[in-house]
C-alpha angles and dihedrals in degrees: 000000000000090000091057090050091047091055088064090068098051118097106225106166139036090247091059090046091052090052091050092048090049090053091048090050093052091051092047093050090049091049091045092053089053089052090051092055095040096045108031117196133023096339093057092048091052092050090048090053090047090055094051093041090055089057092053092051093044093047092050091051092049092052092045092051091051091052091047093049092049090051091048092050091049092051090049092051091048091053095046097073091053091053092048091058094058099073091051092053092048092050093051 
């Protein structure tokens, strides 16, 4: 049961990644706007840029990880048929 619930929190596709990145961006813009009002001037603008820059870096990492996981799964699937043939050869 816990495994089924845990699967809800795993990003499996690019579409899900884009939705997570969008949510992060909304939060970052909201936080950045608070920084602009609390710290007027150059400091607030720098903090706003730091918030949005963090979303760009985090989003790139999320998309890279999805690509890496798909490649690893594909490599695992390609190796699996070779391993299945070994027991048949040994039995013959």
